[in-house]
Structures are given as C-alpha cells and as structure tokens.
Backbone atoms as SQL, in Angstrom:
CREATE TABLE atoms (id INTEGER PRIMARY KEY, chain TEXT, resi INTEGER, resn TEXT, atom TEXT, x REAL, y REAL, z REAL);
INSERT INTO atoms VALUES
  (1, 'A', 1, 'MET', 'N', 58.577, 74.506, 32.308),
  (2, 'A', 1, 'MET', 'CA', 58.809, 74.847, 33.238),
  (3, 'A', 1, 'MET', 'C', 58.987, 76.600, 32.952),
  (4, 'A', 2, 'ALA', 'N', 58.189, 77.319, 33.607),
  (5, 'A', 2, 'ALA', 'CA', 58.575, 78.979, 33.653),
  (6, 'A', 2, 'ALA', 'C', 60.241, 79.593, 33.521),
  (7, 'A', 3, 'ASN', 'N', 60.335, 80.084, 32.730),
  (8, 'A', 3, 'ASN', 'CA', 61.931, 81.055, 32.739),
  (9, 'A', 3, 'ASN', 'C', 62.133, 81.404, 34.297),
  (10, 'A', 4, 'GLU', 'N', 63.541, 82.489, 34.471),
  (11, 'A', 4, 'GLU', 'CA', 63.591, 83.349, 35.278),
  (12, 'A', 4, 'GLU', 'C', 63.139, 84.368, 35.762),
  (13, 'A', 5, 'PHE', 'N', 62.419, 85.057, 34.357),
  (14, 'A', 5, 'PHE', 'CA', 61.915, 86.676, 34.593),
  (15, 'A', 5, 'PHE', 'C', 60.417, 86.001, 34.526),
  (16, 'A', 6, 'ASP', 'N', 59.497, 84.577, 34.316),
  (17, 'A', 6, 'ASP', 'CA', 58.271, 84.733, 34.763),
  (18, 'A', 6, 'ASP', 'C', 58.158, 83.952, 36.473),
  (19, 'A', 7, 'GLN', 'N', 58.936, 83.636, 37.018),
  (20, 'A', 7, 'GLN', 'CA', 59.008, 83.735, 38.069),
  (21, 'A', 7, 'GLN', 'C', 59.443, 84.517, 38.809),
  (22, 'A', 8, 'ALA', 'N', 60.297, 85.260, 38.396),
  (23, 'A', 8, 'ALA', 'CA', 60.715, 86.673, 39.460),
  (24, 'A', 8, 'ALA', 'C', 58.813, 87.193, 39.182),
  (25, 'A', 9, 'TYR', 'N', 58.670, 87.786, 38.064),
  (26, 'A', 9, 'TYR', 'CA', 57.392, 88.613, 37.691),
  (27, 'A', 9, 'TYR', 'C', 56.666, 87.843, 38.371),
  (28, 'A', 10, 'GLY', 'N', 56.476, 86.642, 38.604),
  (29, 'A', 10, 'GLY', 'CA', 54.975, 86.455, 39.723),
  (30, 'A', 10, 'GLY', 'C', 54.934, 86.593, 41.137),
  (31, 'A', 11, 'PHE', 'N', 56.425, 86.381, 41.368),
  (32, 'A', 11, 'PHE', 'CA', 56.759, 86.835, 42.992),
  (33, 'A', 11, 'PHE', 'C', 56.417, 88.890, 42.850),
  (34, 'A', 12, 'ILE', 'N', 56.484, 88.736, 41.808),
  (35, 'A', 12, 'ILE', 'CA', 56.338, 90.784, 42.037),
  (36, 'A', 12, 'ILE', 'C', 54.844, 91.197, 42.139),
  (37, 'A', 13, 'ILE', 'N', 54.099, 90.049, 41.131),
  (38, 'A', 13, 'ILE', 'CA', 52.560, 90.020, 41.236),
  (39, 'A', 13, 'ILE', 'C', 52.462, 89.737, 42.246),
  (40, 'A', 14, 'LYS', 'N', 52.957, 88.747, 42.916),
  (41, 'A', 14, 'LYS', 'CA', 51.804, 88.243, 44.815),
  (42, 'A', 14, 'LYS', 'C', 52.241, 89.434, 45.969),
  (43, 'A', 15, 'SER', 'N', 53.472, 89.942, 45.492),
  (44, 'A', 15, 'SER', 'CA', 53.978, 90.728, 46.539),
  (45, 'A', 15, 'SER', 'C', 54.064, 92.065, 46.322),
  (46, 'A', 16, 'CYS', 'N', 53.486, 93.002, 45.231),
  (47, 'A', 16, 'CYS', 'CA', 53.332, 94.219, 45.148),
  (48, 'A', 16, 'CYS', 'C', 53.008, 94.584, 44.915),
  (49, 'A', 17, 'ASN', 'N', 52.288, 96.151, 44.937),
  (50, 'A', 17, 'ASN', 'CA', 51.183, 96.607, 44.288),
  (51, 'A', 17, 'ASN', 'C', 51.581, 97.667, 42.728),
  (52, 'A', 18, 'TYR', 'N', 50.180, 97.350, 42.526),
  (53, 'A', 18, 'TYR', 'CA', 50.980, 97.911, 41.034),
  (54, 'A', 18, 'TYR', 'C', 50.429, 98.894, 40.998),
  (55, 'A', 19, 'LEU', 'N', 51.211, 99.773, 40.479),
  (56, 'A', 19, 'LEU', 'CA', 51.044, 101.507, 40.525),
  (57, 'A', 19, 'LEU', 'C', 50.685, 102.426, 39.157),
  (58, 'A', 20, 'GLY', 'N', 51.198, 101.309, 37.921),
  (59, 'A', 20, 'GLY', 'CA', 50.314, 101.912, 36.916),
  (60, 'A', 20, 'GLY', 'C', 52.034, 101.537, 35.774),
  (61, 'A', 21, 'THR', 'N', 51.122, 102.208, 34.467),
  (62, 'A', 21, 'THR', 'CA', 52.107, 101.479, 33.440),
  (63, 'A', 21, 'THR', 'C', 52.654, 103.219, 32.335),
  (64, 'A', 22, 'MET', 'N', 54.355, 103.441, 32.601),
  (65, 'A', 22, 'MET', 'CA', 54.453, 104.231, 31.906),
  (66, 'A', 22, 'MET', 'C', 54.645, 104.037, 30.064),
  (67, 'A', 23, 'CYS', 'N', 55.182, 104.784, 29.379),
  (68, 'A', 23, 'CYS', 'CA', 55.593, 104.897, 28.057),
  (69, 'A', 23, 'CYS', 'C', 57.174, 104.836, 28.483),
  (70, 'A', 24, 'SER', 'N', 57.744, 104.173, 27.371),
  (71, 'A', 24, 'SER', 'CA', 58.920, 104.755, 27.248),
  (72, 'A', 24, 'SER', 'C', 59.173, 104.310, 25.942),
  (73, 'A', 25, 'VAL', 'N', 60.616, 105.301, 25.366),
  (74, 'A', 25, 'VAL', 'CA', 60.896, 104.957, 23.769),
  (75, 'A', 25, 'VAL', 'C', 60.610, 103.437, 23.052),
  (76, 'A', 26, 'LYS', 'N', 60.988, 102.335, 23.638),
  (77, 'A', 26, 'LYS', 'CA', 60.759, 101.500, 23.597),
  (78, 'A', 26, 'LYS', 'C', 59.912, 100.652, 23.748),
  (79, 'A', 27, 'GLY', 'N', 58.808, 100.807, 24.143),
  (80, 'A', 27, 'GLY', 'CA', 57.413, 100.111, 24.760),
  (81, 'A', 27, 'GLY', 'C', 57.137, 100.870, 26.157),
  (82, 'A', 28, 'GLU', 'N', 56.223, 99.555, 26.422),
  (83, 'A', 28, 'GLU', 'CA', 55.422, 100.140, 28.302),
  (84, 'A', 28, 'GLU', 'C', 56.795, 99.571, 29.276),
  (85, 'A', 29, 'ILE', 'N', 56.686, 100.282, 30.505),
  (86, 'A', 29, 'ILE', 'CA', 57.383, 99.945, 31.471),
  (87, 'A', 29, 'ILE', 'C', 55.817, 99.263, 32.249),
  (88, 'A', 30, 'GLU', 'N', 56.045, 98.780, 33.223),
  (89, 'A', 30, 'GLU', 'CA', 54.977, 98.950, 34.643),
  (90, 'A', 30, 'GLU', 'C', 56.133, 99.187, 35.749),
  (91, 'A', 31, 'VAL', 'N', 55.684, 99.656, 36.739),
  (92, 'A', 31, 'VAL', 'CA', 55.954, 100.182, 38.166),
  (93, 'A', 31, 'VAL', 'C', 55.219, 99.341, 39.133),
  (94, 'A', 32, 'TRP', 'N', 56.119, 98.726, 39.466),
  (95, 'A', 32, 'TRP', 'CA', 55.167, 98.257, 40.960),
  (96, 'A', 32, 'TRP', 'C', 55.963, 98.683, 42.454),
  (97, 'A', 33, 'GLU', 'N', 55.649, 98.555, 43.609),
  (98, 'A', 33, 'GLU', 'CA', 56.507, 98.740, 44.707),
  (99, 'A', 33, 'GLU', 'C', 55.775, 97.913, 45.771),
  (100, 'A', 34, 'LYS', 'N', 56.444, 97.712, 46.442),
  (101, 'A', 34, 'LYS', 'CA', 56.051, 96.459, 47.128),
  (102, 'A', 34, 'LYS', 'C', 55.189, 96.406, 48.219),
  (103, 'A', 35, 'LYS', 'N', 54.755, 95.509, 48.882),
  (104, 'A', 35, 'LYS', 'CA', 53.239, 95.978, 49.819),
  (105, 'A', 35, 'LYS', 'C', 54.047, 96.976, 51.210),
  (106, 'A', 36, 'GLU', 'N', 54.806, 96.629, 52.094),
  (107, 'A', 36, 'GLU', 'CA', 55.773, 96.830, 53.267),
  (108, 'A', 36, 'GLU', 'C', 56.378, 98.411, 51.932),
  (109, 'A', 37, 'LYS', 'N', 55.947, 99.227, 51.343),
  (110, 'A', 37, 'LYS', 'CA', 56.453, 100.401, 50.773),
  (111, 'A', 37, 'LYS', 'C', 58.329, 100.610, 51.191),
  (112, 'A', 38, 'ASP', 'N', 58.977, 99.590, 50.398),
  (113, 'A', 38, 'ASP', 'CA', 60.471, 99.829, 50.826),
  (114, 'A', 38, 'ASP', 'C', 60.964, 99.162, 49.300),
  (115, 'A', 39, 'ARG', 'N', 60.723, 99.269, 48.700),
  (116, 'A', 39, 'ARG', 'CA', 61.209, 98.780, 47.143),
  (117, 'A', 39, 'ARG', 'C', 60.093, 99.412, 45.960),
  (118, 'A', 40, 'ILE', 'N', 61.419, 99.836, 45.325),
  (119, 'A', 40, 'ILE', 'CA', 60.184, 99.878, 44.002),
  (120, 'A', 40, 'ILE', 'C', 60.866, 98.827, 42.602),
  (121, 'A', 41, 'PHE', 'N', 59.685, 98.625, 42.259),
  (122, 'A', 41, 'PHE', 'CA', 60.231, 98.160, 40.734),
  (123, 'A', 41, 'PHE', 'C', 59.690, 98.278, 38.911),
  (124, 'A', 42, 'LEU', 'N', 60.402, 98.444, 38.354),
  (125, 'A', 42, 'LEU', 'CA', 60.028, 98.595, 36.992),
  (126, 'A', 42, 'LEU', 'C', 60.946, 97.578, 36.268),
  (127, 'A', 43, 'VAL', 'N', 59.601, 97.099, 35.825),
  (128, 'A', 43, 'VAL', 'CA', 59.381, 96.238, 34.819),
  (129, 'A', 43, 'VAL', 'C', 59.168, 96.028, 33.184),
  (130, 'A', 44, 'ASP', 'N', 60.160, 95.671, 32.447),
  (131, 'A', 44, 'ASP', 'CA', 60.217, 95.598, 30.350),
  (132, 'A', 44, 'ASP', 'C', 59.875, 94.345, 30.554),
  (133, 'A', 45, 'LYS', 'N', 58.291, 93.829, 30.112),
  (134, 'A', 45, 'LYS', 'CA', 58.181, 92.757, 29.537),
  (135, 'A', 45, 'LYS', 'C', 58.713, 91.946, 28.617),
  (136, 'A', 46, 'SER', 'N', 58.412, 93.275, 27.767),
  (137, 'A', 46, 'SER', 'CA', 59.149, 92.632, 26.316),
  (138, 'A', 46, 'SER', 'C', 60.607, 92.779, 25.497),
  (139, 'A', 47, 'THR', 'N', 61.700, 93.250, 27.368),
  (140, 'A', 47, 'THR', 'CA', 63.278, 92.139, 26.963),
  (141, 'A', 47, 'THR', 'C', 62.972, 91.693, 28.229),
  (142, 'A', 48, 'GLU', 'N', 62.314, 90.787, 28.863),
  (143, 'A', 48, 'GLU', 'CA', 62.834, 91.075, 30.277),
  (144, 'A', 48, 'GLU', 'C', 63.180, 91.402, 30.888),
  (145, 'A', 49, 'ARG', 'N', 63.273, 92.589, 31.399),
  (146, 'A', 49, 'ARG', 'CA', 64.323, 92.981, 32.119),
  (147, 'A', 49, 'ARG', 'C', 63.598, 93.835, 33.386),
  (148, 'A', 50, 'PHE', 'N', 64.612, 93.568, 34.248),
  (149, 'A', 50, 'PHE', 'CA', 63.750, 94.570, 36.380),
  (150, 'A', 50, 'PHE', 'C', 64.820, 95.509, 36.432),
  (151, 'A', 51, 'LEU', 'N', 64.327, 96.496, 36.924),
  (152, 'A', 51, 'LEU', 'CA', 65.141, 97.309, 37.917),
  (153, 'A', 51, 'LEU', 'C', 64.501, 97.583, 39.238),
  (154, 'A', 52, 'SER', 'N', 65.134, 97.539, 40.280),
  (155, 'A', 52, 'SER', 'CA', 64.555, 98.116, 41.339),
  (156, 'A', 52, 'SER', 'C', 65.639, 98.814, 42.211),
  (157, 'A', 53, 'ARG', 'N', 64.964, 98.922, 43.279),
  (158, 'A', 53, 'ARG', 'CA', 65.587, 99.990, 44.259),
  (159, 'A', 53, 'ARG', 'C', 65.336, 100.124, 45.489),
  (160, 'A', 54, 'ARG', 'N', 65.504, 99.939, 46.607),
  (161, 'A', 54, 'ARG', 'CA', 65.255, 99.462, 47.785),
  (162, 'A', 54, 'ARG', 'C', 65.230, 100.897, 49.027),
  (163, 'A', 55, 'ARG', 'N', 64.472, 101.402, 49.381),
  (164, 'A', 55, 'ARG', 'CA', 64.111, 102.689, 50.116),
  (165, 'A', 55, 'ARG', 'C', 65.700, 102.461, 50.708),
  (166, 'A', 56, 'GLN', 'N', 65.612, 101.611, 51.869),
  (167, 'A', 56, 'GLN', 'CA', 67.075, 102.240, 52.411),
  (168, 'A', 56, 'GLN', 'C', 68.136, 102.108, 51.860),
  (169, 'A', 57, 'ASP', 'N', 68.525, 101.806, 51.048),
  (170, 'A', 57, 'ASP', 'CA', 69.863, 102.347, 50.002),
  (171, 'A', 57, 'ASP', 'C', 69.977, 104.102, 49.364),
  (172, 'A', 58, 'ASP', 'N', 68.708, 104.478, 49.431),
  (173, 'A', 58, 'ASP', 'CA', 68.616, 105.978, 49.334),
  (174, 'A', 58, 'ASP', 'C', 67.283, 106.447, 49.342),
  (175, 'A', 59, 'PRO', 'N', 67.232, 107.007, 50.979),
  (176, 'A', 59, 'PRO', 'CA', 65.554, 106.896, 51.582),
  (177, 'A', 59, 'PRO', 'C', 65.004, 108.228, 50.681),
  (178, 'A', 60, 'GLU', 'N', 66.084, 109.587, 49.989),
  (179, 'A', 60, 'GLU', 'CA', 65.468, 110.354, 49.248),
  (180, 'A', 60, 'GLU', 'C', 65.279, 110.613, 47.891),
  (181, 'A', 61, 'TRP', 'N', 66.071, 109.539, 46.863),
  (182, 'A', 61, 'TRP', 'CA', 65.901, 109.202, 45.900),
  (183, 'A', 61, 'TRP', 'C', 64.687, 108.410, 45.749),
  (184, 'A', 62, 'TYR', 'N', 64.738, 107.297, 46.930),
  (185, 'A', 62, 'TYR', 'CA', 63.128, 106.409, 46.735),
  (186, 'A', 62, 'TYR', 'C', 61.898, 107.306, 46.586),
  (187, 'A', 63, 'GLU', 'N', 61.622, 108.231, 47.659),
  (188, 'A', 63, 'GLU', 'CA', 61.028, 109.338, 47.538),
  (189, 'A', 63, 'GLU', 'C', 60.375, 110.359, 46.616),
  (190, 'A', 64, 'ASN', 'N', 61.386, 110.858, 46.080),
  (191, 'A', 64, 'ASN', 'CA', 61.613, 111.333, 45.004),
  (192, 'A', 64, 'ASN', 'C', 61.246, 110.685, 43.491),
  (193, 'A', 65, 'SER', 'N', 61.754, 109.687, 43.314),
  (194, 'A', 65, 'SER', 'CA', 61.468, 108.957, 41.928),
  (195, 'A', 65, 'SER', 'C', 59.856, 108.384, 41.849),
  (196, 'A', 66, 'LYS', 'N', 59.863, 107.691, 43.810),
  (197, 'A', 66, 'LYS', 'CA', 58.245, 107.413, 43.548),
  (198, 'A', 66, 'LYS', 'C', 56.749, 108.381, 43.069),
  (199, 'A', 67, 'VAL', 'N', 57.277, 109.621, 43.484),
  (200, 'A', 67, 'VAL', 'CA', 56.770, 111.127, 43.201),
  (201, 'A', 67, 'VAL', 'C', 56.693, 111.374, 41.415),
  (202, 'A', 68, 'MET', 'N', 57.715, 111.280, 40.856),
  (203, 'A', 68, 'MET', 'CA', 58.244, 111.565, 39.242),
  (204, 'A', 68, 'MET', 'C', 57.023, 110.077, 38.649),
  (205, 'A', 69, 'LEU', 'N', 57.885, 108.650, 39.368),
  (206, 'A', 69, 'LEU', 'CA', 56.954, 107.886, 38.835),
  (207, 'A', 69, 'LEU', 'C', 55.428, 108.101, 38.607),
  (208, 'A', 70, 'THR', 'N', 54.966, 108.639, 39.682),
  (209, 'A', 70, 'THR', 'CA', 53.591, 108.501, 39.959),
  (210, 'A', 70, 'THR', 'C', 53.113, 109.595, 39.061),
  (211, 'A', 71, 'SER', 'N', 53.788, 110.962, 38.452),
  (212, 'A', 71, 'SER', 'CA', 53.534, 111.757, 38.028),
  (213, 'A', 71, 'SER', 'C', 53.912, 111.026, 36.610),
  (214, 'A', 72, 'LEU', 'N', 54.687, 110.553, 36.264),
  (215, 'A', 72, 'LEU', 'CA', 54.419, 110.078, 34.578),
  (216, 'A', 72, 'LEU', 'C', 53.542, 109.264, 33.926),
  (217, 'A', 73, 'ILE', 'N', 53.209, 108.471, 35.223),
  (218, 'A', 73, 'ILE', 'CA', 52.112, 107.229, 35.541),
  (219, 'A', 73, 'ILE', 'C', 50.698, 108.296, 35.242),
  (220, 'A', 74, 'GLU', 'N', 50.552, 109.001, 35.912),
  (221, 'A', 74, 'GLU', 'CA', 49.336, 109.744, 35.096),
  (222, 'A', 74, 'GLU', 'C', 49.174, 110.873, 34.211),
  (223, 'A', 75, 'HIS', 'N', 50.319, 111.114, 33.358),
  (224, 'A', 75, 'HIS', 'CA', 50.574, 112.591, 32.485),
  (225, 'A', 75, 'HIS', 'C', 50.851, 111.310, 31.435),
  (226, 'A', 76, 'ASN', 'N', 50.686, 109.879, 31.033),
  (227, 'A', 76, 'ASN', 'CA', 51.286, 109.390, 30.414),
  (228, 'A', 76, 'ASN', 'C', 50.389, 109.859, 28.624),
  (229, 'A', 77, 'CYS', 'N', 49.858, 110.042, 29.155),
  (230, 'A', 77, 'CYS', 'CA', 48.610, 110.415, 27.294),
  (231, 'A', 77, 'CYS', 'C', 48.830, 111.717, 27.143),
  (232, 'A', 78, 'SER', 'N', 50.000, 112.774, 27.783),
  (233, 'A', 78, 'SER', 'CA', 50.475, 113.604, 27.264),
  (234, 'A', 78, 'SER', 'C', 51.633, 114.221, 26.843),
  (235, 'A', 79, 'LEU', 'N', 52.461, 112.215, 26.626),
  (236, 'A', 79, 'LEU', 'CA', 53.484, 112.490, 26.206),
  (237, 'A', 79, 'LEU', 'C', 53.771, 112.800, 24.791),
  (238, 'A', 80, 'PRO', 'N', 54.551, 113.440, 23.663),
  (239, 'A', 80, 'PRO', 'CA', 54.811, 113.451, 22.634),
  (240, 'A', 80, 'PRO', 'C', 54.140, 111.853, 21.727),
  (241, 'A', 81, 'PRO', 'N', 53.350, 111.501, 20.970),
  (242, 'A', 81, 'PRO', 'CA', 53.131, 110.497, 20.265),
  (243, 'A', 81, 'PRO', 'C', 55.185, 109.655, 19.429),
  (244, 'A', 82, 'LEU', 'N', 55.364, 110.353, 19.338),
  (245, 'A', 82, 'LEU', 'CA', 56.705, 110.221, 18.820),
  (246, 'A', 82, 'LEU', 'C', 58.045, 109.389, 19.838),
  (247, 'A', 83, 'LEU', 'N', 57.343, 109.875, 21.290),
  (248, 'A', 83, 'LEU', 'CA', 58.758, 109.451, 22.918),
  (249, 'A', 83, 'LEU', 'C', 57.080, 108.348, 22.918),
  (250, 'A', 84, 'CYS', 'N', 56.193, 108.010, 22.865),
  (251, 'A', 84, 'CYS', 'CA', 55.583, 107.748, 23.409),
  (252, 'A', 84, 'CYS', 'C', 55.029, 105.996, 22.145),
  (253, 'A', 85, 'MET', 'N', 55.794, 105.050, 22.126),
  (254, 'A', 85, 'MET', 'CA', 55.562, 103.866, 20.853),
  (255, 'A', 85, 'MET', 'C', 54.588, 103.272, 21.123),
  (256, 'A', 86, 'CYS', 'N', 53.692, 103.290, 22.707),
  (257, 'A', 86, 'CYS', 'CA', 52.611, 101.923, 23.631),
  (258, 'A', 86, 'CYS', 'C', 51.439, 102.249, 22.321);
C-alpha cells in the first residue's frame, strides 16, 4: 500500500503541469502548477515534503514567486557548485 506522500505525489502528477526542477542545498526540488493555474507545489522527494500556495491567498506573491521559480529553473546550471548538491 502506498504511503501518504506517494498518494499525494500521484495526485500532483495527475492534476498539475511540471514546471521543472531546481537545486537546493539538500538536493532537488520539483516545481508543479495546477492545470487551473491557481496553486504552486514545491516537492522535495528526498525528504517526502510538500509546500504549496494558492493564488487566492496572495495573488501578488503567487505571480512574483512563479516568475522567480521559473528563473531559478532556467538558470539552474549557473548556480555555484557549493550551493547545488544535485
């Protein structure tokens, strides 16, 4: 039987668009956005943790964060090796 993380991750895969992966100090973080474009999910599979935020909670934060996350994903290879343990 799948654990809670696996079930939640399966839901994200089915209901979201994959935006990309970015490095973190501890590994990689996947970035997903719901197909309705109203929620962003950050997924750390190595620690089985999620972070999400809805657009309606703070529309300005949502738009700014999406731009920032997209930029981090696109420029992932330019991070200093010390900061990227991928």
